[in-house]
C-alpha positions as CSV (number, residue, x, y, z in Angstrom):
1,M,51.1,31.5,146.3
2,N,51.2,29.1,149.3
3,Y,53.3,31.0,151.8
4,A,52.8,28.2,154.4
5,A,55.0,26.0,152.3
6,T,58.8,26.3,152.7
7,A,60.9,28.2,150.1
8,R,62.3,24.9,148.9
9,E,58.8,23.4,148.4
10,R,57.6,26.6,146.6
11,L,60.7,26.6,144.3
12,N,60.2,22.9,143.4
13,E,56.5,23.5,142.7
14,A,57.2,26.4,140.4
15,A,59.9,24.5,138.6
16,K,57.6,21.6,137.8
17,T,55.8,23.4,135.0
18,R,58.4,25.7,133.5
19,I,62.0,26.7,133.3
20,L,62.6,29.5,135.8
21,V,64.6,32.6,135.0
22,K,67.3,34.0,137.2
23,D,68.5,37.6,136.9
24,G,71.8,38.9,135.7
25,P,74.7,40.8,137.4
26,Y,74.7,44.1,139.2
27,G,78.2,45.4,138.7
28,T,78.0,46.7,135.1
29,A,74.5,48.2,135.8
30,I,75.8,50.1,138.8
31,Q,78.8,51.3,136.8
32,N,76.4,52.6,134.2
33,E,74.8,54.9,136.8
34,K,78.2,56.7,137.0
35,L,78.0,57.4,140.7
36,S,80.5,59.7,142.3
37,E,82.8,58.7,145.1
38,E,80.6,60.8,147.4
39,Q,77.5,58.9,146.3
40,Y,79.2,55.6,146.9
41,T,80.3,56.6,150.4
42,G,77.0,58.4,151.5
43,D,76.9,59.2,155.2
44,T,78.8,56.1,156.2
45,G,81.8,58.1,157.5
46,L,84.3,55.8,155.7
47,T,87.6,57.5,155.0
48,M,88.9,55.3,152.2
49,D,87.9,55.8,148.5
50,Q,84.7,53.8,148.1
51,K,84.2,54.3,144.3
52,G,83.9,50.8,142.9
53,N,82.6,49.3,146.1
54,N,79.3,48.1,144.5
55,D,78.1,46.2,147.6
56,L,78.1,49.5,149.6
57,V,75.6,50.9,147.2
58,N,73.0,48.7,148.9
59,L,73.3,50.9,151.9
60,T,74.1,54.3,150.4
61,Q,72.0,54.3,147.2
62,P,69.4,51.5,147.7
63,Q,67.2,53.2,145.0
64,V,69.8,52.3,142.4
65,I,69.7,48.6,143.4
66,R,65.9,48.7,143.3
67,K,66.0,50.2,139.8
68,I,68.3,47.4,138.6
69,C,66.2,44.7,140.3
70,D,63.0,46.1,138.7
71,S,64.6,45.9,135.3
72,Y,65.3,42.2,135.7
73,V,61.8,41.6,137.1
74,A,60.4,43.4,134.0
75,S,62.5,41.2,131.8
76,G,61.0,38.0,133.2
77,A,63.3,37.0,136.0
78,T,61.7,35.3,139.0
79,L,64.8,34.4,140.9
80,L,66.4,37.6,142.1
81,A,69.8,37.6,143.7
82,T,71.1,40.2,146.2
83,N,73.9,42.5,145.2
84,T,76.2,41.0,147.9
85,F,78.9,39.1,146.0
86,N,81.6,40.9,148.0
87,A,79.6,41.8,151.1
88,N,81.9,39.9,153.5
89,Q,84.6,40.8,155.9
90,I,87.5,39.7,153.7
91,S,86.4,41.6,150.6
92,Q,85.2,44.7,152.4
93,A,88.6,45.0,154.1
94,D,89.9,46.3,150.8
95,Y,87.7,49.4,151.5
96,G,87.9,49.6,155.2
97,A,84.2,48.8,155.4
98,E,84.3,45.6,157.5
99,N,82.1,47.1,160.2
100,L,79.3,47.6,157.7
101,V,79.0,44.1,156.4
102,R,75.9,43.2,158.4
103,E,74.1,46.4,157.5
104,I,75.0,46.0,153.8
105,N,73.6,42.5,153.6
106,I,70.4,43.3,155.5
107,S,69.7,46.3,153.3
108,A,70.5,44.4,150.1
109,A,68.0,41.6,151.0
110,K,65.3,44.1,152.0
111,V,65.5,45.9,148.7
112,I,65.1,42.7,146.7
113,R,62.4,41.3,149.0
114,E,60.3,44.5,148.6
115,A,60.7,44.4,144.8
116,C,59.7,40.8,144.6
117,E,56.7,41.1,146.9
118,E,55.4,44.2,145.0
119,A,55.7,42.4,141.6
120,T,54.1,39.3,142.9
121,A,51.2,41.3,144.4
122,K,50.5,42.6,140.9
123,D,50.7,39.4,138.8
124,G,50.6,36.5,141.3
125,L,53.8,35.0,139.9
126,P,56.0,33.3,142.6
127,R,59.4,35.0,143.0
128,F,62.4,34.1,145.1
129,V,65.1,36.1,146.9
130,C,68.5,34.5,146.7
131,G,71.2,35.8,149.1
132,A,74.4,35.8,147.1
133,M,77.7,34.9,148.7
134,G,80.8,35.1,146.5
135,P,84.0,33.2,146.9
136,T,86.0,36.1,148.7
137,N,89.5,36.9,147.4
138,K,91.2,34.4,149.6
139,T,91.5,30.6,149.0
140,L,91.7,27.8,151.6
141,S,93.1,25.2,149.2
142,L,96.0,27.1,147.6
143,S,98.9,29.2,148.8
144,P,99.4,32.7,147.5
145,D,103.1,32.2,148.0
146,V,104.8,30.0,145.4
147,E,107.8,29.8,147.8
148,D,105.7,28.3,150.6
149,P,103.0,25.9,149.4
150,G,101.7,25.3,152.9
151,F,101.0,28.9,153.7
152,R,97.4,30.1,153.9
153,E,96.2,33.6,154.5
154,V,93.0,32.4,156.2
155,D,91.9,29.2,157.9
156,F,88.7,27.2,157.6
157,D,87.1,28.4,160.9
158,E,87.8,32.1,160.0
159,V,86.2,31.7,156.5
160,K,83.2,29.9,158.1
161,A,82.7,32.7,160.6
162,I,82.8,35.3,157.8
163,Y,80.2,33.4,155.8
164,R,78.1,32.9,158.9
165,E,77.9,36.6,159.5
166,Q,76.9,37.3,155.9
167,A,74.3,34.5,155.7
168,D,72.7,35.5,159.1
169,A,72.3,39.0,157.8
170,L,70.9,37.9,154.4
171,I,68.3,35.7,156.1
172,E,67.4,38.5,158.5
173,G,66.8,40.8,155.6
174,G,64.3,38.4,154.0
175,C,66.2,35.9,151.7
176,D,64.5,32.6,150.7
177,F,67.8,30.9,149.7
178,I,71.5,31.3,150.2
179,L,73.3,31.3,146.9
180,I,76.9,30.1,147.2
181,E,78.1,31.2,143.8
182,T,81.2,31.4,141.6
183,V,82.9,28.6,143.6
184,F,86.5,28.4,142.5
185,D,87.7,26.8,145.7
186,T,85.7,23.9,146.9
187,L,87.0,24.2,150.5
188,N,85.7,27.8,150.7
189,C,82.4,26.5,149.5
190,K,82.4,23.8,152.2
191,A,83.0,26.5,154.8
192,A,80.0,28.4,153.5
193,I,77.9,25.3,153.6
194,M,78.9,24.6,157.2
195,A,78.1,28.2,158.2
196,V,74.5,27.8,156.8
197,K,74.1,24.3,158.3
198,E,75.0,25.8,161.7
199,I,72.3,28.5,161.2
200,E,69.8,25.7,160.3
201,M,70.5,23.9,163.6
202,E,70.2,27.0,165.6
203,R,67.0,28.3,163.9
204,G,65.4,24.8,163.7
205,H,64.3,25.1,160.1
206,D,65.6,24.5,156.5
207,V,67.8,27.2,155.0
208,P,67.9,26.0,151.4
209,L,71.1,26.4,149.4
210,L,71.7,27.1,145.7
211,I,75.3,26.2,144.9
212,S,77.1,27.2,141.7
213,L,80.5,26.2,140.5
214,T,82.8,28.2,138.2
215,L,85.3,26.5,135.9
216,T,88.7,28.0,135.3
217,D,89.9,26.0,132.3
218,M,88.4,24.2,129.3
219,S,89.1,20.8,130.9
220,G,86.2,21.4,133.3
221,R,87.9,22.0,136.6
222,N,87.7,24.8,139.2
223,L,90.7,26.5,140.6
224,S,91.2,24.0,143.4
225,G,91.2,21.2,140.8
226,H,87.8,19.5,141.1
227,T,86.0,18.2,138.0
228,V,82.3,18.9,137.8
229,E,81.3,15.4,138.9
230,A,83.8,15.4,141.8
231,F,82.5,18.7,143.0
232,W,78.9,17.4,143.0
233,H,80.0,14.4,145.0
234,T,81.7,16.8,147.5
235,V,78.6,19.0,148.1
236,R,75.7,16.7,147.5
237,H,75.4,16.0,151.2
238,A,74.3,19.6,151.7
239,K,71.1,18.7,149.8
240,P,71.1,21.9,147.7
241,A,67.8,23.0,146.2
242,A,69.8,23.6,143.0
243,I,73.3,22.8,141.8
244,G,74.8,24.7,138.9
245,L,77.5,26.4,136.9
246,N,78.0,30.1,136.4
247,C,80.5,32.6,135.1
248,S,83.3,30.6,133.6
249,F,83.0,30.9,129.8
250,G,80.2,31.6,127.4
251,A,77.3,29.2,126.9
252,E,79.0,27.5,124.0
253,Q,82.0,26.5,126.0
254,L,80.0,25.6,129.1
255,R,77.6,23.3,127.1
256,P,79.4,19.9,127.7
257,H,79.7,20.6,131.4
258,V,76.0,21.5,131.8
259,Q,75.2,18.3,130.0
260,L,77.4,16.3,132.3
261,L,76.0,17.8,135.5
262,S,72.4,17.4,134.2
263,G,73.0,13.7,133.9
264,I,74.2,13.2,137.5
265,A,72.5,15.7,139.7
266,D,69.3,14.7,141.5
267,T,68.1,18.2,142.2
268,L,67.3,21.3,140.2
269,L,70.0,22.4,137.7
270,L,70.9,26.1,137.6
271,A,73.1,27.6,134.8
272,Y,74.0,31.3,134.3
273,P,76.9,31.8,131.9
274,N,78.7,34.9,130.8
275,A,77.7,36.6,127.6
276,G,80.4,34.8,125.6
277,L,84.1,35.4,126.2
278,P,85.4,39.0,126.7
279,N,87.1,40.9,123.9
280,E,90.6,42.3,124.2
281,L,89.2,45.3,126.2
282,G,87.5,43.0,128.7
283,E,84.0,43.8,127.3
284,Y,81.3,41.4,126.2
285,D,80.0,41.6,122.6
286,E,77.5,38.7,122.6
287,L,74.1,39.9,121.7
288,P,71.0,38.9,123.7
289,A,69.6,36.9,120.8
290,T,72.8,34.9,120.6
291,T,72.9,34.1,124.3
292,A,69.2,33.1,124.3
293,E,69.7,30.8,121.3
294,L,72.7,29.1,123.0
295,V,71.1,28.5,126.4
296,G,67.8,27.7,124.6
297,R,69.5,24.6,123.3
298,W,70.0,23.4,126.8
299,A,66.3,23.9,127.4
300,E,65.4,22.0,124.3
301,A,67.6,19.1,125.4
302,G,65.8,19.0,128.8
303,Q,69.0,19.8,130.7
304,V,68.1,22.8,132.8
305,N,65.6,24.0,135.4
306,I,66.9,27.6,136.0
307,L,68.6,29.9,133.5
308,G,70.1,33.3,134.0
309,G,73.2,35.3,133.2
310,C,76.6,36.4,134.7
311,C,79.3,38.8,133.4
312,G,78.2,40.8,130.4
313,I,74.5,39.9,130.8
314,T,72.0,42.8,130.7
315,P,68.2,42.9,131.3
316,E,67.9,42.6,127.5
317,H,69.7,39.3,127.6
318,I,67.5,38.1,130.5
319,G,64.4,39.1,128.5
320,A,65.6,37.2,125.4
321,I,66.3,34.1,127.6
322,A,62.9,34.3,129.2
323,D,61.2,34.5,125.7
324,A,63.4,31.6,124.4
325,V,62.4,29.1,127.1
326,R,58.9,30.2,127.8
327,D,57.3,27.1,126.3
328,A,60.2,24.7,127.0
329,D,59.7,21.7,129.3
330,P,61.8,21.8,132.5
331,R,64.4,19.1,133.2
332,T,63.4,16.0,135.1
333,W,65.6,13.5,136.7
334,E,65.5,10.0,138.3
335,K,66.3,9.3,141.9
336,A,70.0,8.5,142.3
337,D,71.0,5.0,143.2
338,P,72.0,4.7,146.9
339,V,75.8,4.2,146.4
340,M,78.8,5.7,148.1
341,R,80.1,8.6,146.1
342,L,83.5,10.0,146.9
343,A,85.9,12.6,145.5
344,G,89.4,13.6,145.5
345,L,90.0,15.8,142.5
346,E,88.3,13.1,140.5
347,P,85.0,11.3,141.3
348,F,84.7,7.8,142.6
349,S,81.5,5.8,143.1
350,F,81.5,2.5,145.1
351,T,78.8,0.3,143.7
352,G,79.3,-2.5,146.2
353,T,79.9,-5.1,143.5
354,K,82.8,-7.3,144.4
355,P,85.1,-8.4,141.6
356,K,85.5,-12.2,141.3
357,S,88.8,-13.6,142.5
358,C,90.8,-15.9,140.2
359,C,90.0,-18.8,142.5
360,A,86.3,-18.0,142.5
361,A,86.4,-17.9,138.8
362,G,88.0,-21.3,138.7
363,S,91.1,-20.1,136.9
364,C,93.6,-20.5,139.8
365,S,95.7,-23.6,139.7
366,A,95.0,-24.2,143.3
367,A,91.2,-24.3,142.7
């Protein structure tokens, strides 16, 4: 592997010849370990109940995170995300663990970095560490109070600073990319983008982004109302190394939205859906072979560059996906025309072509 090349260049090079495979989620796998509250808390000295604080496990039980990461590596994943979906000040406030955010993220990145480097040393296959940043449980675009539509629990600068702390720590721990994932509020995403761009300016080098939208209804919008195309217009200026869709629904319901994004994005396309829709108990019944068949159709159609899984996905699902797309050709795209692309909740493209006036067309009585 050419380590002199940037992470973006190495990813693009790897994606030229094959569809890359991203890992799956950590939450369910951590729950399967049946850790006690004491094991979650470790020697952190936190006084609140930490059971369920999966991000803290990076710090208190890193061997558990390494075990899960290794299972995804063994299944064929070469893009490995950190277990840091809620490793930010806002989310960790629920556990009174705000003061540990930096340590959690650094530890998380180091665990995945070590796993990737050891695996690559054995087989020479390029692997990439993606520092995952979730949406937080606050929204900049919507009020939590139906009686006061203008009220916000947080402001833009506050959210940007929170993402800045997390991104700095993930990079320090050894991440190649920052993955802004499960974007339900586009303004939160823009705060995360600005945080990373500030880091770029200070460090003087590219900090490539992977950005993944989540849809909240079948019409194809996120919670703040953007359509897939409008969202792309909104974040394209950040020059993400990959744009994509995750979580949302199962692969069958996500299919038309992947197809749409594939036709307009001039960068790598990333997709990692849930294992179908949850049953009445909130569990996922979709078998690995089914998931692999469904996302395999996207590969056959030349619509994706990176495939993985979200809620309900296991290492067995990832292995089935890797097998299904092993010989598939990766998606290619043409350079986008240089036109102005804007977005409210809907997309708008200004082509520069002026409509003819009635006089110019010779239909005006004054002509």
